[in-house]
DSSP file (Angstrom, degrees, kcal/mol; ACC not computed):
  #  RESIDUE AA STRUCTURE BP1 BP2  ACC     N-H-->O    O-->H-N    N-H-->O    O-->H-N    TCO  KAPPA ALPHA  PHI   PSI    X-CA   Y-CA   Z-CA
    1    1 A M     >        0   0    0      0, 0.0     4,-1.9     0, 0.0     5,-0.2   0.000 360.0 360.0 360.0 -38.7   26.0   46.4  -12.5
    2    2 A K  H  >  +     0   0    0      1,-0.2     4,-1.7     2,-0.2     5,-0.1   0.851 360.0  54.9 -66.8 -33.6   28.9   47.1  -10.2
    3    3 A R  H  > S+     0   0    0      2,-0.2     4,-2.3     1,-0.2    -1,-0.2   0.903 106.4  50.6 -66.1 -40.0   26.7   46.2   -7.2
    4    4 A I  H  > S+     0   0    0      1,-0.2     4,-1.9     2,-0.2    -2,-0.2   0.920 109.7  49.9 -64.4 -42.9   25.9   42.8   -8.7
    5    5 A L  H  < S+     0   0    0     -4,-1.9    -1,-0.2     1,-0.2    -2,-0.2   0.844 112.0  49.6 -63.8 -32.6   29.5   42.0   -9.3
    6    6 A F  H  X S+     0   0    0     -4,-1.7     4,-0.6     1,-0.2    -2,-0.2   0.878 113.4  44.8 -72.9 -37.8   30.3   43.0   -5.7
    7    7 A L  H  X S+     0   0    0     -4,-2.3     4,-2.4     1,-0.2     5,-0.2   0.724  95.5  77.8 -79.9 -22.7   27.5   40.8   -4.2
    8    8 A L  H  X S+     0   0    0     -4,-1.9     4,-2.3     1,-0.2     5,-0.2   0.913  93.9  46.7 -58.1 -48.0   28.3   37.7   -6.4
    9    9 A P  H  > S+     0   0    0      0, 0.0     4,-1.8     0, 0.0    -1,-0.2   0.863 112.1  52.6 -63.5 -32.9   31.3   36.5   -4.3
   10   10 A L  H  X S+     0   0    0     -4,-0.6     4,-1.6     2,-0.2    -2,-0.2   0.910 110.2  47.0 -67.8 -41.2   29.4   37.0   -1.1
   11   11 A L  H  X S+     0   0    0     -4,-2.4     4,-1.4     1,-0.2    -1,-0.2   0.888 110.4  53.0 -66.5 -38.3   26.5   34.9   -2.4
   12   12 A A  H  < S+     0   0    0     -4,-2.3     4,-0.5    -5,-0.2    -1,-0.2   0.873 107.7  51.4 -65.2 -36.0   28.9   32.2   -3.6
   13   13 A A  H >< S+     0   0    0     -4,-1.8     3,-0.7     1,-0.2    -1,-0.2   0.856 109.4  50.6 -68.8 -34.5   30.5   32.1   -0.1
   14   14 A C  H >< S+     0   0    0     -4,-1.6     3,-1.5     1,-0.2     6,-0.2   0.760  95.9  70.6 -74.1 -24.8   27.1   31.7    1.5
   15   15 A S  T 3< S+     0   0    0     -4,-1.4    -1,-0.2     1,-0.3    -2,-0.2   0.716  91.0  59.5 -69.6 -18.9   26.0   28.8   -0.7
   16   16 A S  T <  S+     0   0    0     -3,-0.7    -1,-0.3    -4,-0.5    -2,-0.2   0.578  80.7  99.4 -84.8  -7.6   28.5   26.5    0.9
   17   17 A T    <>  -     0   0    0     -3,-1.5     4,-1.8    -4,-0.2     3,-0.4  -0.694  68.1-149.1 -78.9 121.1   26.8   26.9    4.3
   18   18 A P  H  > S+     0   0    0      0, 0.0     4,-1.4     0, 0.0    -1,-0.1   0.811  91.7  57.9 -65.3 -30.0   24.5   23.9    4.8
   19   19 A E  H  > S+     0   0    0      1,-0.2     4,-1.0     2,-0.2     5,-0.1   0.883 108.4  45.1 -68.3 -37.4   22.0   25.7    6.9
   20   20 A I  H  > S+     0   0    0     -3,-0.4     4,-1.3    -6,-0.2     3,-0.4   0.909 111.7  51.0 -73.5 -41.3   21.3   28.3    4.2
   21   21 A T  H  X S+     0   0    0     -4,-1.8     4,-0.6     1,-0.2    -1,-0.2   0.776 102.8  61.8 -68.9 -24.1   21.1   25.8    1.4
   22   22 A K  H  < S+     0   0    0     -4,-1.4     3,-0.4     1,-0.2    -1,-0.2   0.894 109.5  40.6 -66.4 -37.9   18.6   23.7    3.4
   23   23 A Y  H  < S+     0   0    0     -4,-1.0    -2,-0.2    -3,-0.4    -1,-0.2   0.709 114.8  52.4 -81.8 -21.6   16.2   26.7    3.4
   24   24 A L  H  < S+     0   0    0     -4,-1.3    -1,-0.2    -5,-0.1    -2,-0.2   0.404  81.1 113.4 -96.9   2.5   16.8   27.6   -0.2
   25   25 A S  S  < S-     0   0    0     -4,-0.6    -3,-0.0    -3,-0.4    -4,-0.0  -0.394  76.9 -94.9 -72.8 154.2   16.2   24.1   -1.7
   26   26 A P        -     0   0    0      0, 0.0     2,-0.3     0, 0.0    -1,-0.1  -0.287  40.5-102.3 -70.0 154.7   13.2   23.8   -4.0
   27   27 A Y        -     0   0    0     -3,-0.1     2,-0.4     1,-0.0    -3,-0.0  -0.572  34.1-159.4 -75.8 135.3    9.8   22.6   -2.6
   28   28 A K        -     0   0    0     -2,-0.3    53,-0.3     0, 0.0     2,-0.1  -0.971  11.2-135.5-118.7 132.2    9.0   18.9   -3.5
   29   29 A I        -     0   0    0     -2,-0.4     2,-0.4    52,-0.1    50,-0.0  -0.427  22.5-105.9 -84.1 158.5    5.5   17.7   -3.4
   30   30 A D        -     0   0    0     50,-0.2     2,-0.5    -2,-0.1    -1,-0.1  -0.689  33.8-151.8 -79.8 134.6    4.3   14.4   -1.8
   31   31 A V  E     -A   79   0A   0     48,-2.7    48,-3.1    -2,-0.4     2,-0.5  -0.949  13.1-175.2-115.2 121.2    3.4   11.8   -4.5
   32   32 A R  E     +A   78   0A   0     -2,-0.5     2,-0.4    46,-0.2    46,-0.2  -0.964   8.2 175.8-115.7 128.9    0.8    9.2   -3.8
   33   33 A Q  E     +A   77   0A   0     44,-2.7    44,-2.8    -2,-0.5     2,-0.2  -0.990  39.6   6.9-134.7 141.9    0.1    6.5   -6.3
   34   34 A G  E    S-A   76   0A   0     -2,-0.4     2,-0.5    42,-0.2    42,-0.3  -0.506  97.8 -27.4  97.0-161.0   -2.1    3.4   -6.3
   35   35 A N        -     0   0    0     40,-1.6     2,-0.8    -2,-0.2    -2,-0.1  -0.853  49.6-141.7-101.1 122.1   -4.7    2.1   -3.9
   36   36 A M        -     0   0    0     -2,-0.5     2,-0.5    40,-0.1    -2,-0.1  -0.755  23.7-173.3 -81.7 111.9   -4.5    3.0   -0.3
   37   37 A V        -     0   0    0     -2,-0.8     2,-0.2    37,-0.1    21,-0.1  -0.942   4.5-161.5-111.4 121.4   -5.5   -0.2    1.6
   38   38 A T     >  -     0   0    0     -2,-0.5     4,-1.7     1,-0.1     5,-0.1  -0.499  32.0-110.7 -97.7 168.3   -5.9    0.1    5.3
   39   39 A Q  H  > S+     0   0    0      1,-0.2     4,-1.9     2,-0.2     5,-0.1   0.819 118.3  58.6 -67.1 -30.7   -6.0   -2.6    8.0
   40   40 A E  H  > S+     0   0    0      2,-0.2     4,-0.7     1,-0.2    -1,-0.2   0.879 104.9  50.1 -65.7 -37.1   -9.6   -1.9    8.6
   41   41 A M  H >4 S+     0   0    0      1,-0.2     3,-0.8     2,-0.2     4,-0.4   0.911 110.6  48.7 -66.7 -42.2  -10.4   -2.7    4.9
   42   42 A V  H >< S+     0   0    0     -4,-1.7     3,-1.3     1,-0.2    -1,-0.2   0.845 103.5  62.0 -66.7 -32.8   -8.5   -6.0    5.1
   43   43 A A  H 3< S+     0   0    0     -4,-1.9    -1,-0.2     1,-0.3    -2,-0.2   0.743  97.4  59.1 -65.7 -22.0  -10.4   -6.9    8.3
   44   44 A Q  T << S+     0   0    0     -3,-0.8    -1,-0.3    -4,-0.7     2,-0.2   0.633  83.0 103.5 -80.4 -14.1  -13.7   -6.8    6.3
   45   45 A L    <   +     0   0    0     -3,-1.3    57,-0.1    -4,-0.4     9,-0.0  -0.498  46.3 174.3 -74.2 136.2  -12.5   -9.5    3.9
   46   46 A R    >   -     0   0    0     -2,-0.2     3,-1.5    80,-0.0    53,-0.2  -0.981  38.3 -98.3-136.5 146.9  -13.9  -13.0    4.4
   47   47 A P  T 3  S+     0   0    0      0, 0.0    53,-0.2     0, 0.0     3,-0.1  -0.401 108.1  41.1 -63.8 144.0  -13.6  -16.1    2.3
   48   48 A G  T 3  S+     0   0    0     51,-1.5     2,-0.1     1,-0.4    52,-0.1   0.276  78.7 133.6 100.2 -10.6  -16.6  -16.6    0.1
   49   49 A L    <   -     0   0    0     -3,-1.5    50,-2.9    50,-0.1    -1,-0.4  -0.488  52.7-129.1 -69.3 142.3  -16.9  -13.0   -0.9
   50   50 A N  B  >  -B   98   0A   0     48,-0.2     4,-2.0    -2,-0.1     5,-0.2  -0.315  28.3 -95.2 -85.8 177.3  -17.4  -12.6   -4.7
   51   51 A R  H  > S+     0   0    0     46,-0.7     4,-2.6     1,-0.2     5,-0.2   0.869 122.7  53.3 -62.5 -38.9  -15.4  -10.2   -6.9
   52   52 A D  H  > S+     0   0    0      1,-0.2     4,-2.0     2,-0.2    -1,-0.2   0.890 108.7  49.5 -65.5 -38.2  -17.9   -7.4   -6.7
   53   53 A Q  H  > S+     0   0    0      2,-0.2     4,-1.8     1,-0.2    -1,-0.2   0.902 112.2  47.5 -67.3 -40.6  -17.9   -7.5   -2.9
   54   54 A V  H  X S+     0   0    0     -4,-2.0     4,-3.0     1,-0.2     5,-0.5   0.901 111.4  51.3 -66.1 -40.4  -14.1   -7.4   -2.7
   55   55 A R  H  X S+     0   0    0     -4,-2.6     4,-1.8     1,-0.2    -2,-0.2   0.861 108.5  52.4 -64.5 -34.8  -14.1   -4.5   -5.2
   56   56 A F  H  < S+     0   0    0     -4,-2.0    -1,-0.2    -5,-0.2    -2,-0.2   0.887 115.9  40.0 -66.6 -38.7  -16.6   -2.6   -3.1
   57   57 A I  H  < S+     0   0    0     -4,-1.8    -2,-0.2    -5,-0.1    -3,-0.2   0.936 132.1  21.5 -76.4 -48.0  -14.4   -3.1    0.0
   58   58 A L  H  < S-     0   0    0     -4,-3.0    -3,-0.2     1,-0.2    -2,-0.2   0.654 103.1-125.4 -98.7 -18.1  -10.9   -2.5   -1.5
   59   59 A G     <  -     0   0    0     -4,-1.8    -1,-0.2    -5,-0.5    -2,-0.1  -0.349  53.7 -31.4  94.1 176.8  -11.7   -0.5   -4.7
   60   60 A T  S    S-     0   0    0     -2,-0.1    -5,-0.0     1,-0.1    -4,-0.0  -0.513  74.8-110.8 -70.3 132.2  -10.7   -1.3   -8.2
   61   61 A P        -     0   0    0      0, 0.0    13,-0.2     0, 0.0     3,-0.1  -0.313  12.0-139.4 -67.5 148.0   -7.3   -3.1   -8.3
   62   62 A L  S    S+     0   0    0     11,-0.8     2,-0.5     1,-0.2    12,-0.2   0.878  89.8  34.6 -71.4 -38.9   -4.4   -1.3   -9.7
   63   63 A V  E     +C   73   0A   0     10,-2.0    10,-2.2     2,-0.0     2,-0.4  -0.973  59.7 173.0-125.0 122.8   -3.0   -4.4  -11.5
   64   64 A T  E     -C   72   0A   0     -2,-0.5     2,-0.5     8,-0.2     8,-0.1  -0.996  21.1-150.2-123.9 125.5   -5.1   -7.1  -13.1
   65   65 A D  E >   -C   68   0A   0      6,-0.7     3,-0.5     3,-0.6     6,-0.3  -0.814   9.5-151.4-100.1 126.6   -3.1   -9.7  -15.1
   66   66 A M  T 3  S+     0   0    0     -2,-0.5     3,-0.4     1,-0.2    -1,-0.1   0.746 100.1  52.4 -69.1 -21.0   -4.8  -11.3  -18.1
   67   67 A F  T 3  S+     0   0    0      1,-0.3     2,-0.3     2,-0.1    -1,-0.2   0.704 116.9  38.5 -85.1 -20.7   -2.6  -14.4  -17.6
   68   68 A H  E X   +C   65   0A   0     -3,-0.5     3,-1.4     3,-0.1    -3,-0.6  -0.693  69.0 166.5-126.6  76.4   -3.6  -14.7  -13.9
   69   69 A A  E 3  S+     0   0A   0     -3,-0.4    -1,-0.1    -2,-0.3    -3,-0.1   0.714  72.5  60.7 -67.9 -20.8   -7.3  -13.8  -13.9
   70   70 A D  E 3  S+     0   0A   0     -3,-0.1    24,-2.9    24,-0.1     2,-0.4   0.105  94.8  77.2 -94.1  22.8   -7.8  -15.0  -10.3
   71   71 A R  E <   - D   0  93A   0     -3,-1.4    -6,-0.7    -6,-0.3     2,-0.4  -0.993  54.5-173.1-137.4 127.9   -5.3  -12.6   -8.8
   72   72 A W  E     -CD  64  92A   0     20,-2.6    20,-2.9    -2,-0.4     2,-0.5  -0.970  10.7-154.7-118.4 136.3   -5.6   -8.9   -8.1
   73   73 A D  E     -CD  63  91A   0    -10,-2.2   -10,-2.0    -2,-0.4   -11,-0.8  -0.946   4.8-166.1-114.2 126.5   -2.8   -6.7   -6.9
   74   74 A Y  E     - D   0  90A   0     16,-3.6    16,-2.5    -2,-0.5     2,-0.4  -0.949  15.1-178.0-109.7 113.3   -3.3   -3.6   -4.9
   75   75 A I  E     - D   0  89A   0     -2,-0.6   -40,-1.6    14,-0.2     2,-0.4  -0.943   7.4-174.9-118.4 132.4   -0.1   -1.5   -4.8
   76   76 A Y  E     -AD  34  88A   0     12,-2.8    12,-2.9    -2,-0.4     2,-0.4  -0.995   1.3-176.0-128.3 130.0    0.3    1.8   -2.9
   77   77 A R  E     -AD  33  87A   0    -44,-2.8   -44,-2.7    -2,-0.4     2,-0.5  -0.993   4.3-171.3-129.8 129.1    3.4    4.0   -3.1
   78   78 A F  E     -AD  32  86A   0      8,-3.1     8,-2.8    -2,-0.4   -46,-0.2  -0.975   2.9-178.0-122.3 118.9    4.0    7.1   -1.1
   79   79 A Q  E     -A   31   0A   0    -48,-3.1   -48,-2.7    -2,-0.5     6,-0.2  -0.901  15.8-153.9-117.8 101.1    7.0    9.3   -2.0
   80   80 A P        -     0   0    0      0, 0.0     3,-0.2     0, 0.0   -50,-0.2  -0.326  26.9-114.5 -70.2 157.5    7.2   12.3    0.4
   81   81 A G  S    S+     0   0    0    -53,-0.3     2,-0.4     1,-0.3   -52,-0.1   0.880 109.2  21.3 -58.0 -38.8    8.9   15.4   -0.8
   82   82 A R  S    S+     0   0    0    -54,-0.1     2,-0.3     2,-0.1    -1,-0.3  -0.984 114.6  37.5-131.7 121.2   11.6   14.8    1.9
   83   83 A G  S    S-     0   0    0     -2,-0.4     2,-0.2    -3,-0.2     0, 0.0  -0.825  89.8 -38.5 134.4-174.1   12.1   11.4    3.3
   84   84 A E        -     0   0    0     -2,-0.3     2,-0.2     1,-0.1    -2,-0.1  -0.548  56.0-107.9 -90.8 151.7   12.0    7.7    2.2
   85   85 A V        -     0   0    0     -2,-0.2     2,-0.4    -6,-0.2    -6,-0.2  -0.552  30.8-156.6 -75.4 137.2    9.7    6.1   -0.2
   86   86 A Q  E     -D   78   0A   0     -8,-2.8    -8,-3.1    -2,-0.2     2,-0.4  -0.948  10.7-175.3-116.6 138.6    7.1    3.8    1.3
   87   87 A Q  E     -D   77   0A   0     -2,-0.4     2,-0.4   -10,-0.2   -10,-0.2  -0.998   6.6-170.5-136.8 135.9    5.4    1.0   -0.6
   88   88 A R  E     -D   76   0A   0    -12,-2.9   -12,-2.8    -2,-0.4     2,-0.4  -0.966   4.1-167.6-123.7 141.7    2.6   -1.4    0.3
   89   89 A V  E     +D   75   0A   0     -2,-0.4    16,-2.2   -14,-0.2    17,-0.5  -0.996   6.7 178.9-131.1 132.7    1.5   -4.4   -1.7
   90   90 A L  E     -DE  74 104A   0    -16,-2.5   -16,-3.6    -2,-0.4     2,-0.5  -0.997   8.2-165.5-132.6 128.6   -1.7   -6.5   -1.1
   91   91 A T  E     -DE  73 103A   0     12,-4.1    12,-3.1    -2,-0.4     2,-0.5  -0.959   2.6-161.0-117.9 131.0   -2.6   -9.5   -3.4
   92   92 A V  E     -DE  72 102A   0    -20,-2.9   -20,-2.6    -2,-0.5     2,-0.4  -0.940   7.2-157.5-113.2 128.6   -6.1  -11.0   -3.4
   93   93 A F  E     -DE  71 101A   0      8,-2.9     7,-3.0    -2,-0.5     8,-1.2  -0.885   7.1-166.9-110.4 137.4   -6.5  -14.5   -4.8
   94   94 A F  E     - E   0  99A   0    -24,-2.9     2,-0.3    -2,-0.4     5,-0.2  -0.842  10.0-166.1-117.6 155.6   -9.8  -15.9   -6.1
   95   95 A Q  E >  S- E   0  98A   0      3,-2.6     3,-0.8    -2,-0.3    -2,-0.0  -0.944  83.1  -8.3-141.0 121.7  -11.0  -19.4   -7.0
   96   96 A N  T 3  S-     0   0    0     -2,-0.3     3,-0.1     1,-0.2    -1,-0.1   0.897 129.5 -58.6  56.6  43.5  -14.2  -19.9   -9.0
   97   97 A N  T 3  S+     0   0    0      1,-0.2   -46,-0.7   -47,-0.1     2,-0.4   0.715 116.8 112.7  60.2  25.6  -14.8  -16.1   -8.6
   98   98 A V  E <  S-BE  50  95A   0     -3,-0.8    -3,-2.6   -48,-0.2   -48,-0.2  -0.980  79.0 -99.1-127.2 139.5  -14.8  -16.4   -4.8
   99   99 A L  E     + E   0  94A   0    -50,-2.9   -51,-1.5    -2,-0.4    -5,-0.3  -0.362  43.5 169.7 -60.5 125.8  -12.2  -15.0   -2.4
  100  100 A L  E     -     0   0A   0     -7,-3.0    26,-0.5     1,-0.4     2,-0.3   0.839  56.0 -23.0-103.2 -55.2   -9.7  -17.7   -1.4
  101  101 A R  E     -FE 125  93A   0     -8,-1.2    -8,-2.9    24,-0.1    -1,-0.4  -0.971  48.5-133.5-156.6 167.1   -6.8  -15.9    0.4
  102  102 A V  E     -FE 124  92A   0     22,-2.1    22,-2.7    -2,-0.3     2,-0.3  -0.984  21.0-178.5-128.6 136.4   -5.0  -12.6    0.8
  103  103 A A  E     +FE 123  91A   0    -12,-3.1   -12,-4.1    -2,-0.4     2,-0.3  -0.969  30.6  75.6-133.9 150.8   -1.3  -12.0    0.8
  104  104 A G  E    S-FE 122  90A   0     18,-2.8    18,-1.8    -2,-0.3   -14,-0.2  -0.924  84.3 -64.9 146.2-168.4    0.9   -8.9    1.3
  105  105 A D  S    S+     0   0    0    -16,-2.2     2,-0.6    -2,-0.3   -15,-0.1   0.315 105.4  80.2-102.5   8.2    2.2   -6.5    3.9
  106  106 A V        +     0   0    0    -17,-0.5     2,-0.3    16,-0.1    -1,-0.1  -0.962  61.5 168.8-112.4 113.2   -1.2   -5.1    4.9
  107  107 A V        -     0   0    0     -2,-0.6     2,-0.2   -17,-0.0   -64,-0.1  -0.865  38.5-100.3-124.3 157.5   -2.9   -7.4    7.4
  108  108 A A        -     0   0    0     -2,-0.3     2,-0.3   -66,-0.2   -68,-0.1  -0.555  38.8-122.4 -75.9 137.8   -5.9   -7.1    9.7
  109  109 A D        -     0   0    0     -2,-0.2    -1,-0.1   -70,-0.1     3,-0.1  -0.586  12.4-144.5 -79.1 141.4   -5.1   -6.4   13.3
  110  110 A D    >   -     0   0    0     -2,-0.3     3,-1.3     1,-0.1    -1,-0.0  -0.935   5.5-156.9-103.3 112.2   -6.4   -8.8   15.9
  111  111 A P  T 3  S+     0   0    0      0, 0.0    -1,-0.1     0, 0.0     4,-0.1   0.735  88.5  61.2 -65.3 -20.1   -7.3   -6.7   19.0
  112  112 A G  T 3  S+     0   0    0      2,-0.1     2,-0.2    -3,-0.1    -3,-0.0   0.715  93.1  77.5 -78.2 -20.4   -7.0   -9.8   21.3
  113  113 A K  S <  S-     0   0    0     -3,-1.3     2,-0.1     1,-0.1     3,-0.1  -0.585  85.1-112.6 -91.7 151.6   -3.3  -10.3   20.5
  114  114 A A        -     0   0    0     -2,-0.2     2,-0.4     1,-0.1    -4,-0.1  -0.448  47.6 -86.7 -74.3 155.2   -0.4   -8.3   21.9
  115  115 A E        +     0   0    0     -2,-0.1    -1,-0.1    -4,-0.1     3,-0.0  -0.489  55.4 178.7 -66.5 121.2    1.5   -6.1   19.4
  116  116 A A        -     0   0    0     -2,-0.4     2,-0.1    -3,-0.1    -3,-0.0  -0.886  38.9 -88.2-121.7 154.3    4.2   -8.2   17.8
  117  117 A P        -     0   0    0      0, 0.0     2,-0.3     0, 0.0    -1,-0.0  -0.404  46.2-139.2 -62.7 136.4    6.7   -7.3   15.2
  118  118 A K        -     0   0    0     -2,-0.1     2,-0.1     1,-0.1   -13,-0.0  -0.754  11.7-117.9-100.9 144.2    5.3   -7.8   11.7
  119  119 A A        -     0   0    0     -2,-0.3     3,-0.2     1,-0.1    -1,-0.1  -0.355  26.8-114.5 -72.0 158.8    7.2   -9.3    8.8
  120  120 A A  S    S+     0   0    0      1,-0.2     2,-0.3    -2,-0.1    -1,-0.1   0.854 100.7   9.4 -64.1 -34.5    7.6   -7.1    5.7
  121  121 A S  S    S+     0   0    0    -16,-0.1     2,-0.3     2,-0.0    -1,-0.2  -0.989  74.2 163.9-147.2 136.7    5.4   -9.5    3.7
  122  122 A Q  E     -F  104   0A   0    -18,-1.8   -18,-2.8    -2,-0.3     2,-0.4  -0.987  34.6-114.5-151.4 159.1    3.3  -12.4    4.8
  123  123 A V  E     -F  103   0A   0     -2,-0.3     2,-0.6   -20,-0.2   -20,-0.2  -0.811  24.5-157.9 -97.5 133.0    0.5  -14.6    3.5
  124  124 A V  E     -F  102   0A   0    -22,-2.7   -22,-2.1    -2,-0.4     2,-0.5  -0.951   1.8-161.8-115.2 116.0   -2.8  -14.4    5.3
  125  125 A D  E     -F  101   0A   0     -2,-0.6   -24,-0.1   -24,-0.2   -22,-0.0  -0.860  10.1-148.3 -96.1 126.8   -5.1  -17.4    5.0
  126  126 A I        -     0   0    0     -2,-0.5     2,-0.1   -26,-0.5   -80,-0.0  -0.851  18.1-134.9 -96.4 114.4   -8.7  -16.6    5.8
  127  127 A P        -     0   0    0      0, 0.0     3,-0.0     0, 0.0   -26,-0.0  -0.376  17.2-119.1 -71.2 145.9  -10.4  -19.7    7.4
  128  128 A R        -     0   0    0    -82,-0.1   -80,-0.1     1,-0.1     2,-0.1  -0.591  31.1-106.3 -79.5 143.0  -13.8  -20.7    6.2
  129  129 A P     >  -     0   0    0      0, 0.0     4,-2.1     0, 0.0     3,-0.3  -0.400  29.0-118.2 -64.1 149.2  -16.6  -20.8    8.7
  130  130 A A  H  > S+     0   0    0      1,-0.2     4,-1.5     2,-0.2     5,-0.2   0.845 111.7  55.1 -60.7 -36.7  -17.7  -24.3    9.7
  131  131 A A  H  > S+     0   0    0      1,-0.2     4,-1.3     2,-0.2    -1,-0.2   0.889 111.3  43.3 -66.8 -39.4  -21.2  -23.8    8.4
  132  132 A E  H  > S+     0   0    0     -3,-0.3     4,-2.3     1,-0.2     5,-0.2   0.857 107.5  60.1 -74.6 -34.7  -20.1  -22.8    4.9
  133  133 A G  H  X S+     0   0    0     -4,-2.1     4,-1.1     1,-0.2    -2,-0.2   0.899 107.6  44.2 -61.4 -42.2  -17.4  -25.4    4.6
  134  134 A G  H  X S+     0   0    0     -4,-1.5     4,-1.4     1,-0.2    -1,-0.2   0.882 113.6  50.2 -70.7 -38.5  -19.9  -28.3    5.0
  135  135 A N  H  X S+     0   0    0     -4,-1.3     4,-1.5     1,-0.2    -2,-0.2   0.874 106.7  54.0 -68.9 -37.3  -22.5  -26.8    2.6
  136  136 A S  H  X S+     0   0    0     -4,-2.3     4,-0.8     1,-0.2    -1,-0.2   0.829 108.9  49.0 -69.4 -29.8  -19.9  -26.1   -0.1
  137  137 A Q  H  < S+     0   0    0     -4,-1.1    -1,-0.2    -5,-0.2     3,-0.2   0.835 107.9  54.3 -76.5 -31.8  -18.8  -29.8   -0.1
  138  138 A E  H  < S+     0   0    0     -4,-1.4    -2,-0.2     1,-0.2    -1,-0.2   0.841 104.0  55.6 -69.3 -32.4  -22.4  -31.1   -0.2
  139  139 A K  H  <        0   0    0     -4,-1.5    -1,-0.2     1,-0.3    -2,-0.2   0.801 360.0 360.0 -70.8 -28.2  -23.1  -29.0   -3.4
  140  140 A K     <        0   0    0     -4,-0.8    -1,-0.3    -3,-0.2    -2,-0.2   0.490 360.0 360.0 -75.9 360.0  -20.2  -30.5   -5.3
């Protein structure tokens, strides 16, 4: 008991040293939540894909809103044990159960373009191929 009382002031003096407290802090795990959507996955999206095809490419959406049935939100959040939280959002819009456009901060890379700074969030319109555009108007 006397030894503990003797060591207590020494331990208290060491606790104010930042180097020691850095090593004695508790371990924090990395927390991953949501759907991880990569640029390769977004590059596979084309206008005219139906909902099942989009679900096959991107997975089941994290958020489906009953008031906005033509919108799926894919949200991914990564909170490392030490460091800043990262969050990605991708929104897929449908019209008549067909992919219309994609918006968010995950976009497909174009290998022909030089690397340019990307905005935190941007809307990506996927153009229809010329052959499909003419056929869809004739059917209406």
